C-alpha positions as CSV (number, residue, x, y, z in Angstrom):
1,M,128.8,-198.0,-32.0
2,M,125.9,-197.8,-29.8
3,T,122.5,-199.3,-31.0
4,T,119.2,-197.8,-30.5
5,T,118.8,-199.6,-27.4
6,S,121.6,-198.9,-25.5
7,Y,121.3,-195.1,-26.8
8,L,117.8,-195.1,-25.1
9,F,119.1,-196.7,-22.4
10,A,122.1,-194.3,-21.5
11,L,119.6,-191.1,-22.2
12,I,117.1,-192.7,-19.8
13,I,119.9,-193.2,-16.9
14,Y,121.0,-189.7,-17.9
15,W,117.4,-188.1,-17.4
16,L,116.6,-190.0,-14.3
17,S,119.7,-189.2,-12.4
18,A,119.4,-185.8,-13.5
19,V,116.2,-185.4,-12.1
20,L,117.2,-187.3,-8.9
21,G,120.2,-184.8,-8.6
22,C,118.1,-181.8,-9.0
23,R,115.7,-183.4,-6.3
24,L,118.6,-183.7,-3.9
25,L,119.8,-180.1,-4.3
26,Y,116.2,-179.1,-3.3
27,R,116.0,-181.3,-0.3
28,M,119.2,-180.1,0.9
29,W,119.5,-176.6,-0.1
30,F,116.9,-174.9,-1.7
31,Q,114.2,-175.7,0.5
32,R,115.2,-173.7,3.3
33,L,114.5,-170.8,0.9
34,S,111.2,-169.2,0.1
35,P,108.9,-171.5,-1.7
36,R,109.3,-169.4,-5.3
37,W,112.9,-169.1,-5.0
38,A,113.2,-173.1,-4.2
39,G,110.8,-173.5,-7.3
40,A,112.5,-171.2,-9.9
41,I,116.1,-172.4,-8.9
42,T,115.4,-176.4,-8.9
43,G,113.8,-175.8,-12.0
44,L,116.8,-173.9,-13.2
45,C,118.9,-176.6,-12.5
46,A,116.2,-179.1,-14.1
47,G,116.4,-177.3,-17.8
48,I,119.8,-176.9,-18.0
49,L,120.7,-180.3,-17.0
50,L,117.9,-182.0,-19.2
51,A,117.7,-179.7,-22.1
52,P,118.8,-182.0,-25.3
53,S,120.8,-180.6,-28.6
54,Y,122.1,-182.1,-31.5
55,A,125.8,-182.9,-30.8
56,A,126.7,-182.0,-34.8
57,T,124.4,-180.9,-37.6
58,D,125.4,-184.1,-39.4
59,I,124.3,-185.9,-36.6
60,S,121.0,-187.2,-35.6
61,T,121.1,-188.2,-32.2
62,L,120.4,-186.0,-28.7
63,A,123.0,-185.0,-26.1
64,P,123.1,-183.0,-23.1
65,A,122.9,-179.3,-24.3
66,L,125.0,-178.0,-21.8
67,I,128.2,-180.6,-22.6
68,T,127.2,-180.6,-26.2
69,G,127.8,-176.5,-25.7
70,V,130.6,-176.2,-23.6
71,F,132.8,-179.1,-26.0
72,N,131.4,-177.5,-29.1
73,L,132.7,-173.9,-27.8
74,L,136.1,-175.5,-27.0
75,F,137.1,-178.1,-29.3
76,A,135.1,-177.6,-32.5
77,G,135.2,-174.4,-34.0
78,G,134.1,-172.0,-31.1
79,M,131.4,-170.0,-30.8
80,D,129.9,-170.5,-34.4
81,T,129.3,-174.2,-33.2
82,A,128.4,-174.1,-29.7
83,L,125.7,-170.7,-30.4
84,G,122.6,-173.8,-31.2
85,P,123.2,-176.0,-28.3
86,F,123.5,-172.3,-25.9
87,L,120.2,-171.2,-27.7
88,M,118.8,-174.8,-26.3
89,L,120.3,-174.7,-23.3
90,S,119.0,-171.0,-22.4
91,V,115.1,-172.4,-23.9
92,G,115.6,-175.4,-21.4
93,A,116.2,-172.6,-18.7
94,F,113.3,-170.8,-19.2
95,L,111.2,-173.3,-19.7
96,G,112.7,-175.1,-16.6
97,V,112.2,-172.2,-14.4
98,I,108.4,-171.7,-15.8
99,A,108.0,-175.5,-15.0
100,G,109.2,-175.0,-11.2
101,L,107.3,-171.8,-10.4
102,L,103.9,-173.6,-11.8
103,T,104.9,-176.7,-9.7
104,V,105.0,-174.4,-6.6
105,R,102.3,-172.7,-7.3
106,L,100.3,-175.7,-8.0
107,S,101.3,-177.8,-4.9
108,T,101.0,-174.6,-2.7
109,S,97.5,-174.1,-3.6
110,R,96.3,-177.8,-2.6
111,P,94.5,-177.8,0.9
112,N,96.9,-179.5,3.1
113,Q,95.1,-183.2,3.7
114,H,95.8,-184.5,7.1
């Protein structure tokens, strides 16, 4: 059984690896696109990877919504149980795209410092 400290440690490691993975995706693939597309796609990836969800209705700990939704869909009751995680996943994806577009907008509006 996980303690509170180990749960938080695992959650922080997951979030840091997701952020690092999104940054690497941006630098390796998405940077070649226009800045708006690159920001939107990177934000979408971040929103999908970082969206939290409860694993079940009686559990108080969070898990990634993508993993929770897929496992609930395949192994724990079908679409009825996976609807909540997929809803959180879609909200996370939407907010990620908005954050990616805002980040690109704010970073391109600053004058270059040489």
